[in-house]
Steps between C-alpha positions, in 0.01 A plus 500: 500500500397285201691176455531551126685747282315798354640600162481875439585510130264373230515138379583613147799703619634192680445264207180329622200427278166321520504182291215373281266251660625215285850522650551184705336522843632399836150530648150643475359705789137504618318682779226270628157669520331534838131422554453846650662667197295701253608330177253210491174604670271199551730281289809446712405133544561443127842668485732243667411236241572744215831599658590135553448433128744778415762405759475133403636596158776723636646295786649219282677766292628746763473589867177654624529763775178592684448794733270421795447689827617227741549130572126439538441626146784285372331193647163596350647571156695173497177316577313689228766427240520131590120472499495627141770267374798733529799348685699752704846349456641797303289766675651728762321736739596844626335673794438827320163667552309630200168675456406331174629231266621695196872434522565627147422850621628510856782248467871570445647602167821299472775669298827330400848595386835335439772611737866553406563126530219425255276357772132594506375675812153620592328789673137592564317814393235590757256725319227670698162324500168679562243232404439620145455865574381471860192296408529227763649603834670383710802407292792562736587130534503458121721806470756342736531168312804571276712618793393203714604263223829685457567449870438126471711462186768742626483712187564874466202727431433799277223744599376708203251687721209484252201269448533219245333161452651194336191441286534847349819415310632229269853446365656361183851430630651737245455824690131576436222532756134497393237684703180709479425867542170424673685341792841659538383852421190473718495773762424244772854359469765772473320830431820701538676325213486582128503233229867571438580460869310170520698376199824592672404303812421196285838527328696570818344242733424219255822552306326550163561752222167519316141550621211391275157646578154355442170666594208356700458167675221247455149517642462392862864571588511691828873573467436787254646298213776254587690391193508137615131475407556673167826417320811295586839423352574134428846578362704808423311578180155342546202644687182303572177694539128431531241600240122501529308444174154579637436873447234491774758403761649794690847356445465520122589867461764494777684205347469631145671821611758297692580293190548817295742636761693172506536506123651849520758410766864468401794346678828679571616422143185641342346163416132412546420223745336173399145509635313179587128526576298284737122491532342635813309241708172688467300670772567351843278641775418423859217658694451746213863617499717482188828323580836559327535157344781474243737232377781757504535462878726198444814420698835356392651224714802285422413305187132598493244775459197502731195654334169587669192353332138589561270223381443611140641183345539631146673822604706327770625249242579769245698705751703200620569382145615846390737536794630147443574572135713799595679325787563145373774430756277586795208295635186714487265405783147632543372542857135588554469827693124564494487510880828686541408787268237612753798650681561709183826323422634171372828304481743781420345730760560243777862419419839669516806333352836476671757462223796265516833663574 
């Protein structure tokens, strides 16, 4: 018998909802990559330093929780972090096996509610995970992660029974969820579900009341179009998105169409959203492969915004300045992710927030 409570009703029916990323965090979760994993072929040796740079910015602001297979891995990871100038004082390890490192997609979705006494309480939604449409088996350990974390935190669990990834959705804190048709309606996820049924799952299990649809994802994205590479909320009424000015770039047409769709979106009161555009970092390739580099894969932490940068100084600077202008109360920090993007993800893809309750 499981040592946690399984909740049979939907989160929405019980008053739970998924909060926006800028809600104050208790912690950020990571799943440490393994050398034998498939995410960083021939480049794993460069990844610990990149991860250390990210965690070094998070740990002073909130707890860092890291999934590793066992005590030996914990020792190795502590040594790697310390070697790259990242103290481990506020870093905590959990012996939870994973296949790969993309905690945004396989990690828990924390939902919160206020009980009758006005006290916040949490639960975890454990969506199914199939490695982005069955592309990268095995993925059984990744699929088990939310329940394993629920066991450790002694939280109840909801099981929707369908496939969903955290990078496929974004939230404005006012009842809207942003996603893409190319991912959530792809037949390699939930072929038995219609668009209307997918929308209902999003509303029921994330506790939202409006679903906003975009189209295709950016070039090089093997997730079939995750929205966290494409467009993100920075507050209830503002969406940040990438644009590519070079008509020769394959992202130009995709992002032009995306911008048009964003401009047509309306909130629950019929108002247009404020749209903020960022440059794209240009073509980033490795070994002849186009990589999904984008500044939109940023991550909110307490008091700061961590933004991936890619070595194009002019575009990096412009992206950071634009985000800083629209979030003056938050420290905007660029972290170079040229090595990390070889795994086809960046800062947001690696992280999963645990909200304060």
